[in-house]
DSSP file (Angstrom, degrees, kcal/mol; ACC not computed):
  #  RESIDUE AA STRUCTURE BP1 BP2  ACC     N-H-->O    O-->H-N    N-H-->O    O-->H-N    TCO  KAPPA ALPHA  PHI   PSI    X-CA   Y-CA   Z-CA
    1    1 A M              0   0    0      0, 0.0     2,-0.2     0, 0.0     5,-0.0   0.000 360.0 360.0 360.0 136.5  -21.5   -7.8  -13.1
    2    2 A T    >>  -     0   0    0      1,-0.1     3,-1.6     4,-0.0     4,-0.6  -0.572 360.0-106.5-100.9 166.4  -18.0   -7.8  -14.5
    3    3 A D  G >4 S+     0   0    0      1,-0.3     3,-1.0    -2,-0.2    -1,-0.1   0.827 119.3  64.0 -59.2 -31.1  -15.3   -5.2  -14.0
    4    4 A Q  G 34 S+     0   0    0      1,-0.2    -1,-0.3     0, 0.0     0, 0.0   0.703 101.5  50.9 -68.9 -18.3  -15.9   -4.1  -17.6
    5    5 A Q  G <4 S+     0   0    0     -3,-1.6    -1,-0.2     2,-0.1    -2,-0.2   0.551  90.1  98.6 -93.7  -8.2  -19.4   -3.0  -16.6
    6    6 A L  S << S-     0   0    0     -3,-1.0     6,-0.0    -4,-0.6     2,-0.0  -0.481  80.8-106.4 -78.5 150.5  -18.3   -1.0  -13.7
    7    7 A P        -     0   0    0      0, 0.0    -1,-0.1     0, 0.0     2,-0.1  -0.304  30.5-115.2 -70.8 157.8  -18.0    2.8  -14.0
    8    8 A N     >  -     0   0    0      1,-0.1     4,-2.7     4,-0.0     5,-0.2  -0.284  43.7 -87.6 -79.3 178.8  -14.6    4.5  -14.2
    9    9 A L  H  > S+     0   0    0      1,-0.2     4,-2.9     2,-0.2     5,-0.2   0.920 126.6  45.5 -56.5 -50.4  -13.6    6.9  -11.4
   10   10 A E  H  > S+     0   0    0      1,-0.2     4,-2.1     2,-0.2    -1,-0.2   0.905 114.4  48.6 -64.6 -40.1  -15.2   10.0  -12.8
   11   11 A E  H  > S+     0   0    0      2,-0.2     4,-1.8     1,-0.2    -1,-0.2   0.913 112.9  49.6 -64.3 -40.8  -18.4    8.2  -13.7
   12   12 A W  H  X S+     0   0    0     -4,-2.7     4,-2.6     2,-0.2    -2,-0.2   0.938 111.6  46.8 -62.3 -48.5  -18.5    6.7  -10.2
   13   13 A L  H  X S+     0   0    0     -4,-2.9     4,-2.6     1,-0.2    -1,-0.2   0.836 110.0  53.6 -67.2 -31.8  -17.9   10.1   -8.5
   14   14 A N  H  X S+     0   0    0     -4,-2.1     4,-2.3    -5,-0.2    -1,-0.2   0.878 109.8  48.4 -67.3 -37.5  -20.5   11.8  -10.6
   15   15 A R  H  X S+     0   0    0     -4,-1.8     4,-2.5     2,-0.2    -2,-0.2   0.901 112.1  49.0 -66.6 -42.7  -23.0    9.0   -9.6
   16   16 A V  H  X S+     0   0    0     -4,-2.6     4,-2.1     2,-0.2    -2,-0.2   0.935 111.1  49.1 -62.2 -45.9  -22.1    9.5   -5.9
   17   17 A A  H  <>S+     0   0    0     -4,-2.6     5,-2.9     1,-0.2    -2,-0.2   0.933 112.5  48.3 -58.7 -45.2  -22.5   13.2   -6.2
   18   18 A E  H ><5S+     0   0    0     -4,-2.3     3,-1.4     1,-0.2    -1,-0.2   0.919 110.6  51.2 -61.0 -43.8  -25.9   12.8   -7.8
   19   19 A E  H 3<5S+     0   0    0     -4,-2.5    -1,-0.2     1,-0.3    -2,-0.2   0.840 113.4  45.3 -63.0 -33.6  -27.0   10.3   -5.2
   20   20 A L  T 3<5S-     0   0    0     -4,-2.1    -1,-0.3    -5,-0.2    -2,-0.2   0.287 115.3-115.4 -92.0   9.0  -25.9   12.8   -2.4
   21   21 A D  T < 5 +     0   0    0     -3,-1.4    -3,-0.2     1,-0.2    -2,-0.1   0.890  64.5 149.6  54.6  45.0  -27.6   15.8   -4.2
   22   22 A L      < -     0   0    0     -5,-2.9    -1,-0.2    -6,-0.1    -2,-0.1  -0.804  51.9-104.8-104.2 146.7  -24.3   17.5   -4.7
   23   23 A P    >   -     0   0    0      0, 0.0     3,-1.7     0, 0.0     4,-0.2  -0.396  29.0-119.2 -67.5 148.7  -23.5   19.8   -7.6
   24   24 A G  G >  S+     0   0    0      1,-0.3     3,-1.4     2,-0.2    -7,-0.1   0.685 105.1  74.3 -63.7 -19.3  -21.3   18.4  -10.3
   25   25 A D  G 3  S+     0   0    0      1,-0.3    -1,-0.3     3,-0.0    51,-0.0   0.549  84.5  66.5 -75.0  -4.4  -18.6   21.0   -9.8
   26   26 A V  G <  S+     0   0    0     -3,-1.7     2,-1.4     1,-0.1    -1,-0.3   0.500  75.1  97.1 -88.7  -4.0  -17.6   19.3   -6.6
   27   27 A V    <   +     0   0    0     -3,-1.4    -1,-0.1    -4,-0.2   -13,-0.1  -0.688  42.5 134.8 -86.8  90.4  -16.3   16.2   -8.5
   28   28 A V     >  +     0   0    0     -2,-1.4     4,-0.7     1,-0.1    -1,-0.1  -0.727  21.5 170.9-138.9  84.0  -12.6   17.0   -8.7
   29   29 A P  H  >  +     0   0    0      0, 0.0     4,-3.1     0, 0.0     5,-0.3   0.795  59.8  78.2 -69.3 -29.8  -10.6   13.9   -7.9
   30   30 A G  H  > S+     0   0    0      1,-0.2     4,-2.3     2,-0.2     5,-0.2   0.894  96.8  40.7 -48.3 -57.6   -7.2   15.1   -8.9
   31   31 A P  H  > S+     0   0    0      0, 0.0     4,-2.2     0, 0.0    -1,-0.2   0.884 117.1  50.2 -63.6 -38.0   -6.4   17.2   -5.8
   32   32 A I  H  X S+     0   0    0     -4,-0.7     4,-2.7     2,-0.2     5,-0.2   0.916 110.5  49.2 -66.0 -42.5   -7.9   14.7   -3.4
   33   33 A L  H  X S+     0   0    0     -4,-3.1     4,-1.9     1,-0.2    -1,-0.2   0.913 111.9  48.0 -63.8 -42.3   -6.0   11.8   -5.0
   34   34 A A  H  X S+     0   0    0     -4,-2.3     4,-1.8    -5,-0.3    -1,-0.2   0.904 114.0  47.1 -65.3 -40.6   -2.7   13.6   -4.8
   35   35 A M  H  X S+     0   0    0     -4,-2.2     4,-2.5     2,-0.2    -2,-0.2   0.927 110.7  50.9 -64.9 -45.5   -3.3   14.7   -1.2
   36   36 A T  H  X S+     0   0    0     -4,-2.7     4,-3.0     1,-0.2     5,-0.2   0.847 108.1  53.9 -65.3 -32.4   -4.4   11.2   -0.1
   37   37 A K  H  X S+     0   0    0     -4,-1.9     4,-2.4    -5,-0.2     5,-0.3   0.939 109.4  48.1 -63.5 -45.7   -1.2    9.7   -1.7
   38   38 A D  H  X S+     0   0    0     -4,-1.8     4,-1.9     1,-0.2     5,-0.3   0.919 116.2  43.1 -60.8 -44.1    0.9   12.2    0.3
   39   39 A V  H  X>S+     0   0    0     -4,-2.5     4,-2.4     3,-0.2     5,-1.3   0.940 115.6  47.6 -68.0 -47.4   -0.9   11.3    3.6
   40   40 A A  H  <5S+     0   0    0     -4,-3.0     5,-0.3     1,-0.2    -2,-0.2   0.885 124.0  31.3 -62.2 -41.0   -1.0    7.5    2.9
   41   41 A H  H  <5S+     0   0    0     -4,-2.4    64,-0.4    -5,-0.2    -1,-0.2   0.685 126.6  41.2 -91.1 -21.0    2.7    7.3    2.0
   42   42 A G  H  <5S+     0   0    0     -4,-1.9    -3,-0.2    -5,-0.3    -2,-0.2   0.736 132.8   3.9 -99.9 -25.6    4.0   10.1    4.2
   43   43 A I  T  <5S-     0   0    0     -4,-2.4     2,-0.3    -5,-0.3    -3,-0.2   0.616 118.6 -36.8-121.9 -79.6    2.1    9.6    7.4
   44   44 A V    > < -     0   0    0     -5,-1.3     3,-1.4     1,-0.1     4,-0.5  -0.955  43.8-124.6-158.5 137.2   -0.2    6.7    7.8
   45   45 A R  T >  S+     0   0    0     -2,-0.3     3,-2.3    -5,-0.3    -1,-0.1   0.905 108.4  54.3 -50.9 -52.6   -2.6    4.9    5.3
   46   46 A P  T 3> S+     0   0    0      0, 0.0     4,-1.1     0, 0.0    -1,-0.3   0.727  97.6  68.3 -58.3 -18.6   -5.7    5.2    7.4
   47   47 A G  H <> S+     0   0    0     -3,-1.4     4,-2.3     1,-0.2     5,-0.2   0.724  86.1  72.1 -72.5 -18.6   -5.2    8.9    7.5
   48   48 A A  H <> S+     0   0    0     -3,-2.3     4,-1.9    -4,-0.5    -1,-0.2   0.967 102.6  33.9 -64.8 -56.0   -5.8    9.2    3.8
   49   49 A P  H  > S+     0   0    0      0, 0.0     4,-2.1     0, 0.0    -1,-0.2   0.887 120.3  51.4 -69.3 -34.1   -9.6    8.7    3.6
   50   50 A T  H  X S+     0   0    0     -4,-1.1     4,-1.9     2,-0.2    -2,-0.2   0.887 109.5  49.7 -70.3 -35.7  -10.1   10.4    7.0
   51   51 A S  H  X S+     0   0    0     -4,-2.3     4,-2.5     2,-0.2    -1,-0.2   0.889 108.3  54.7 -66.0 -37.9   -8.1   13.4    5.8
   52   52 A S  H  X S+     0   0    0     -4,-1.9     4,-2.3     1,-0.2    -2,-0.2   0.904 106.8  50.6 -62.3 -41.4  -10.2   13.5    2.7
   53   53 A F  H  X S+     0   0    0     -4,-2.1     4,-2.4     2,-0.2    -1,-0.2   0.929 109.2  50.3 -60.9 -42.5  -13.3   13.6    4.8
   54   54 A L  H  X S+     0   0    0     -4,-1.9     4,-2.6     1,-0.2    -2,-0.2   0.903 109.1  51.9 -65.2 -39.9  -12.0   16.5    6.8
   55   55 A V  H  X S+     0   0    0     -4,-2.5     4,-2.8     1,-0.2    -1,-0.2   0.920 109.3  51.3 -60.0 -42.0  -11.1   18.4    3.6
   56   56 A G  H  X S+     0   0    0     -4,-2.3     4,-2.5     1,-0.2    -2,-0.2   0.892 109.9  48.0 -63.8 -39.6  -14.7   17.9    2.5
   57   57 A V  H  X S+     0   0    0     -4,-2.4     4,-2.4     2,-0.2    -1,-0.2   0.920 112.4  49.5 -63.8 -43.1  -16.1   19.2    5.7
   58   58 A A  H  X S+     0   0    0     -4,-2.6     4,-2.5     2,-0.2    -2,-0.2   0.926 111.9  48.8 -62.8 -43.8  -13.8   22.3    5.5
   59   59 A L  H  X S+     0   0    0     -4,-2.8     4,-2.7     1,-0.2     5,-0.2   0.920 109.9  51.4 -62.7 -42.9  -14.8   22.9    1.9
   60   60 A G  H  X S+     0   0    0     -4,-2.5     4,-2.3     1,-0.2    -1,-0.2   0.903 110.4  48.5 -60.2 -41.2  -18.5   22.6    2.8
   61   61 A R  H  X S+     0   0    0     -4,-2.4     4,-2.8     2,-0.2     5,-0.2   0.928 111.5  50.4 -64.6 -43.9  -18.0   25.1    5.6
   62   62 A Q  H  X S+     0   0    0     -4,-2.5     4,-1.8     1,-0.2    -2,-0.2   0.927 112.4  46.4 -62.0 -43.7  -16.2   27.5    3.3
   63   63 A L  H  X S+     0   0    0     -4,-2.7     4,-0.9     2,-0.2    -1,-0.2   0.889 113.0  49.6 -66.5 -38.6  -19.0   27.3    0.7
   64   64 A A  H  < S+     0   0    0     -4,-2.3     3,-0.4    -5,-0.2    -2,-0.2   0.899 111.9  48.3 -66.3 -42.6  -21.7   27.7    3.3
   65   65 A E  H  < S+     0   0    0     -4,-2.8    -1,-0.2     1,-0.2    -2,-0.2   0.833 111.6  50.4 -67.2 -31.8  -19.9   30.8    4.7
   66   66 A A  H >< S+     0   0    0     -4,-1.8     3,-2.5    -5,-0.2    -1,-0.2   0.639  82.1 119.3 -81.7 -16.1  -19.5   32.3    1.3
   67   67 A E  T 3< S+     0   0    0     -4,-0.9     3,-0.1    -3,-0.4    -3,-0.0  -0.269  82.6  10.9 -57.4 127.7  -23.1   31.8    0.3
   68   68 A G  T 3  S+     0   0    0      1,-0.3    -1,-0.3     2,-0.0     2,-0.1   0.442 107.2 106.0  85.8  -1.0  -24.8   35.1   -0.4
   69   69 A T  S <  S-     0   0    0     -3,-2.5    -1,-0.3     1,-0.2     3,-0.1  -0.369  82.7 -64.2 -99.6-174.3  -21.5   37.1   -0.5
   70   70 A H  S    S-     0   0    0      1,-0.2    -1,-0.2    -2,-0.1    -2,-0.0  -0.125  80.2 -60.2 -62.6 166.0  -19.6   38.5   -3.4
   71   71 A P        -     0   0    0      0, 0.0    -1,-0.2     0, 0.0     3,-0.1  -0.184  61.5-165.4 -49.7 134.3  -18.1   36.1   -6.0
   72   72 A D        -     0   0    0      1,-0.2     3,-0.1    -3,-0.1    -9,-0.0  -0.678  32.5 -70.4-115.9 173.2  -15.7   33.7   -4.4
   73   73 A P        -     0   0    0      0, 0.0    -1,-0.2     0, 0.0     5,-0.0  -0.171  65.3 -88.1 -58.7 157.4  -13.0   31.4   -5.9
   74   74 A S     >  -     0   0    0      1,-0.1     4,-2.4    -3,-0.1     5,-0.2  -0.218  34.4-110.0 -62.6 157.6  -14.3   28.4   -7.7
   75   75 A T  H  > S+     0   0    0      1,-0.2     4,-2.7     2,-0.2     5,-0.2   0.888 120.2  53.8 -56.8 -40.3  -15.0   25.2   -5.8
   76   76 A T  H  > S+     0   0    0      2,-0.2     4,-2.7     1,-0.2    -1,-0.2   0.914 107.9  47.8 -61.5 -43.7  -12.0   23.7   -7.6
   77   77 A A  H  > S+     0   0    0      2,-0.2     4,-2.2     1,-0.2    -1,-0.2   0.898 112.6  49.4 -65.4 -38.9   -9.7   26.4   -6.5
   78   78 A Q  H  X S+     0   0    0     -4,-2.4     4,-2.3     2,-0.2    -2,-0.2   0.936 112.7  48.0 -64.5 -44.2  -10.9   26.2   -2.9
   79   79 A L  H  X S+     0   0    0     -4,-2.7     4,-2.7     1,-0.2     5,-0.3   0.913 110.5  51.2 -62.0 -43.5  -10.5   22.4   -3.0
   80   80 A E  H  X S+     0   0    0     -4,-2.7     4,-2.2     1,-0.2    -1,-0.2   0.895 109.6  50.7 -60.7 -39.9   -7.0   22.7   -4.4
   81   81 A G  H  X S+     0   0    0     -4,-2.2     4,-1.9     2,-0.2    -2,-0.2   0.902 111.9  46.3 -64.8 -42.1   -6.1   25.1   -1.7
   82   82 A L  H  X S+     0   0    0     -4,-2.3     4,-1.9     2,-0.2    -2,-0.2   0.928 114.2  46.9 -66.3 -45.2   -7.3   22.9    1.1
   83   83 A T  H  X S+     0   0    0     -4,-2.7     4,-2.7     1,-0.2    -2,-0.2   0.882 110.1  53.8 -67.5 -35.9   -5.6   19.8   -0.3
   84   84 A R  H  X S+     0   0    0     -4,-2.2     4,-2.9    -5,-0.3    -1,-0.2   0.910 106.6  53.0 -62.2 -42.0   -2.4   21.7   -0.8
   85   85 A R  H  X S+     0   0    0     -4,-1.9     4,-1.9     2,-0.2    -2,-0.2   0.913 111.3  45.7 -60.1 -41.8   -2.5   22.8    2.8
   86   86 A V  H  X S+     0   0    0     -4,-1.9     4,-1.9     2,-0.2    -2,-0.2   0.925 112.8  49.6 -67.3 -45.0   -2.8   19.1    4.0
   87   87 A S  H  X S+     0   0    0     -4,-2.7     4,-1.6     1,-0.2    -2,-0.2   0.907 110.8  50.1 -60.5 -40.9   -0.1   18.0    1.6
   88   88 A D  H  X S+     0   0    0     -4,-2.9     4,-2.2     1,-0.2    -1,-0.2   0.884 107.0  55.5 -61.8 -37.8    2.2   20.7    2.9
   89   89 A L  H  X S+     0   0    0     -4,-1.9     4,-3.0     1,-0.2     5,-0.2   0.882 102.1  57.2 -63.7 -38.4    1.4   19.6    6.5
   90   90 A V  H  X S+     0   0    0     -4,-1.9     4,-2.4     1,-0.2    -1,-0.2   0.935 109.7  44.0 -55.7 -48.7    2.5   16.1    5.6
   91   91 A Y  H  X S+     0   0    0     -4,-1.6     4,-2.2     2,-0.2    -1,-0.2   0.876 113.1  52.2 -66.3 -38.1    5.9   17.4    4.6
   92   92 A E  H  X S+     0   0    0     -4,-2.2     4,-2.3     2,-0.2    -2,-0.2   0.933 111.6  45.8 -61.3 -47.6    6.0   19.7    7.7
   93   93 A V  H  X S+     0   0    0     -4,-3.0     4,-1.5     1,-0.2    -2,-0.2   0.888 112.3  50.8 -65.7 -39.7    5.3   16.8   10.0
   94   94 A R  H  <>S+     0   0    0     -4,-2.4     5,-3.3    -5,-0.2     6,-0.8   0.894 110.8  49.3 -64.8 -37.2    7.8   14.5    8.3
   95   95 A A  H ><5S+     0   0    0     -4,-2.2     3,-1.5     4,-0.3    -2,-0.2   0.902 108.2  53.2 -66.7 -40.4   10.4   17.3    8.7
   96   96 A E  H 3<5S+     0   0    0     -4,-2.3    -1,-0.2     1,-0.3    -2,-0.2   0.820 108.4  51.8 -61.8 -30.9    9.6   17.6   12.4
   97   97 A A  T 3<5S-     0   0    0     -4,-1.5    -1,-0.3    -5,-0.2    -2,-0.2   0.390 122.7-108.5 -88.2   3.5   10.1   13.9   12.7
   98   98 A G  T < 5S+     0   0    0     -3,-1.5    -3,-0.2    -5,-0.1    -2,-0.1   0.692  92.1 111.6  79.2  18.8   13.5   14.2   11.1
   99   99 A L    > < +     0   0    0     -5,-3.3     3,-2.1    -6,-0.2    -4,-0.3   0.628  43.8 167.7 -98.7 -17.1   12.4   12.5    7.9
  100  100 A G  T 3   -     0   0    0     -6,-0.8    -1,-0.1     1,-0.3    -5,-0.1  -0.026  67.2 -19.8  44.1-132.4   12.7   15.6    5.6
  101  101 A E  T 3  S+     0   0    0     -6,-0.1    -1,-0.3    -7,-0.1     3,-0.1   0.201  94.0 138.0 -93.9  12.5   12.4   15.0    1.9
  102  102 A E  S <  S-     0   0    0     -3,-2.1    -3,-0.0     1,-0.2    -8,-0.0  -0.111  70.9 -74.8 -54.5 157.7   13.4   11.3    2.1
  103  103 A A        -     0   0    0      1,-0.1     2,-0.5     0, 0.0    -1,-0.2  -0.315  51.7-125.7 -54.9 134.1   11.5    8.9   -0.1
  104  104 A Q        -     0   0    0     -3,-0.1     2,-0.3     2,-0.0   -62,-0.2  -0.718  30.4-172.5 -86.7 128.8    8.0    8.4    1.4
  105  105 A E              0   0    0     -2,-0.5     0, 0.0   -64,-0.4     0, 0.0  -0.902 360.0 360.0-122.5 153.0    7.1    4.8    2.0
  106  106 A S              0   0    0     -2,-0.3   -61,-0.3   -62,-0.1   -64,-0.1   0.469 360.0 360.0 -80.4 360.0    3.9    3.2    3.0
């Protein structure tokens, strides 16, 4: 198999979602990618995938708790809110460490 035969990011994530019996509306890479960049470059690289996992767990819990209740925000909006909170935490932790808004390096 060559690289040209491999799926692009969205195709890959849709295949993963299908394999894991997840609805297609959970495939929203933008907020996760932005957050993982903040974590990887602002805190520590291995924190990026593990933070993504924690956001996924938090989103799953929110969706499970909202099941059967009145209409709630879209999955995308919930995901964006969670990833924004983690990105904000990156800047908060950097400020606490005296790094403020300096360029983030890996």
